[in-house]
C-alpha positions in Angstrom: 31.8 -37.2 -5.1 35.4 -35.8 -5.1 34.2 -32.4 -6.4 31.5 -32.2 -3.7 34.2 -33.2 -1.0 36.4 -30.5 -2.4 33.7 -27.8 -2.7 31.5 -28.5 0.3 33.8 -26.6 2.9 34.1 -23.6 0.7 30.4 -23.5 0.0 29.4 -23.9 3.7 31.8 -21.1 4.6 30.2 -18.9 1.9 26.8 -19.7 3.3 27.9 -18.7 6.7 29.4 -15.3 5.7 27.4 -14.3 2.7 25.5 -11.6 4.5 28.3 -9.7 5.8 29.7 -8.2 2.4 26.1 -7.0 1.7 25.8 -5.4 4.9 29.2 -3.6 4.5 27.9 -2.4 1.1 24.6 -1.3 2.5 26.4 0.7 5.2 28.6 2.4 2.6 25.9 3.2 0.1 23.4 4.3 3.0 26.0 6.1 5.1 23.5 8.6 6.7 21.1 5.9 7.7 23.9 3.8 9.3 25.1 6.9 11.1 21.5 7.4 12.5 21.4 3.8 13.6 24.7 4.3 15.5 23.2 7.2 17.5 24.6 7.4 21.0 28.0 5.8 20.3 31.2 7.6 20.5 33.3 8.1 17.3 30.5 7.1 15.0 32.3 7.7 11.7 35.3 5.7 12.8 33.2 2.8 14.2 31.2 2.8 11.0 34.4 2.6 8.8 35.8 -0.2 11.1 32.5 -2.2 10.9 32.5 -1.8 7.1 36.0 -3.2 7.0 35.4 -6.0 9.3 32.2 -7.1 7.2 34.1 -6.7 3.9 37.5 -8.4 4.8 36.8 -11.1 7.4 34.5 -13.0 5.1 37.1 -13.0 2.3 39.7 -14.4 4.8 37.2 -17.1 6.0 36.4 -18.3 2.7 39.8 -18.3 1.3 41.3 -19.8 4.4 43.9 -17.1 4.9 43.9 -16.3 8.6 40.6 -17.8 8.7 40.5 -18.6 12.5 41.6 -15.1 13.4 39.0 -13.8 10.9 36.3 -15.8 12.4 37.3 -14.7 15.9 37.0 -11.0 14.9 33.7 -11.6 13.1 32.2 -13.5 16.0 33.2 -10.7 18.3 31.6 -8.2 16.0 28.4 -10.3 16.0 28.3 -10.3 19.9 29.0 -6.5 20.0 26.2 -5.9 17.3 23.7 -8.1 19.2 24.3 -6.4 22.5 24.5 -2.9 21.1 21.7 -3.0 18.4 19.3 -5.7 19.3 18.3 -5.0 22.9 15.1 -6.8 22.8 14.7 -6.6 26.6 14.0 -2.8 26.3 10.8 -3.2 24.5 7.7 -3.8 26.7 5.9 -5.6 23.8 8.6 -8.3 23.7 7.6 -9.8 27.1 4.1 -10.7 25.8 5.8 -12.4 22.8 3.5 -10.5 20.4 4.7 -9.2 17.0 6.5 -5.9 17.5 10.0 -4.3 17.5 11.0 -6.1 20.6 10.3 -9.6 19.1 12.2 -8.6 15.9 15.2 -7.6 17.9 15.0 -10.9 19.9 15.3 -12.9 16.7 18.1 -10.8 15.3 19.9 -11.1 18.7 19.6 -15.0 18.5 20.6 -15.1 14.9 23.8 -13.2 15.7 24.6 -15.8 18.2 23.8 -18.6 15.8 26.5 -16.9 13.6 29.0 -16.8 16.5 28.4 -20.5 16.9 29.1 -21.2 13.3 32.2 -18.9 13.4 33.4 -20.8 16.5 33.5 -23.9 14.4 35.6 -22.3 12.0 37.9 -21.3 14.7 38.1 -24.7 16.4 37.6 -27.1 13.5 39.8 -26.2 10.6 39.8 -29.6 9.1 36.2 -30.7 8.2 35.0 -34.2 7.6 34.4 -34.9 4.0 31.0 -35.3 2.6 31.8 -38.8 1.7 32.8 -39.7 5.2 29.6 -38.1 6.6 27.5 -40.1 4.3 29.3 -43.3 5.0 28.9 -42.8 8.8 26.0 -40.4 9.3 25.3 -40.9 13.0 28.7 -40.9 14.8 28.9 -38.6 17.7 31.9 -36.4 18.7 33.2 -35.2 22.0 32.1 -31.5 22.4 34.2 -30.7 25.6 37.4 -31.8 27.4 40.6 -32.8 26.1 39.0 -35.2 23.4 36.8 -32.3 22.0 36.4 -33.0 18.1 37.4 -36.6 18.3 34.8 -39.4 17.6 33.1 -40.7 20.7 32.7 -44.4 21.1 
C-alpha cells in the first residue's frame, strides 16, 4: 500500500497530461497539416512553436512537481483557447440536430478540453492529495468545494 500511496499522485498526473506530448510531437512531425489547421490565425509559425513548447514542457512540470501549479495554469489556459478557437461546434448546422457529424465531434472535443481544465484546476488548487490508504479507509466523506473552507472535510 505504501508503494501505491507514493505512486498514485504521479500516475494520476501522468494520466491527466499524457496526450499533450504526443500532440506536440504530432504538430512537429506534421508541421504542414498543423499550419493548415491554424488557418486564419496571425503569426501561425510562432503560435505553432509556442503550442508545441506548451504541450511538451508543461506536462513534464506537472508530473515532476516542478512549478506544477503554474504549468497547470498555463496548460489549462491553452485548453480553453484551443477549445474556443478550434472546436466551434456551434458553427455547424448539423450539431443542433445532435446527429453524427463534424459539429457533434467538435462538441465532444470542446467538452473534453474543459474536462482537462477541471483536472488541471485540481492540480493548481490541491497540491497535497489524500493518500490512497486514506481514501480506502474513508471512501465517502465530502469536502467543501467553495468558500473559505474549500478543500477541507465537510461535517
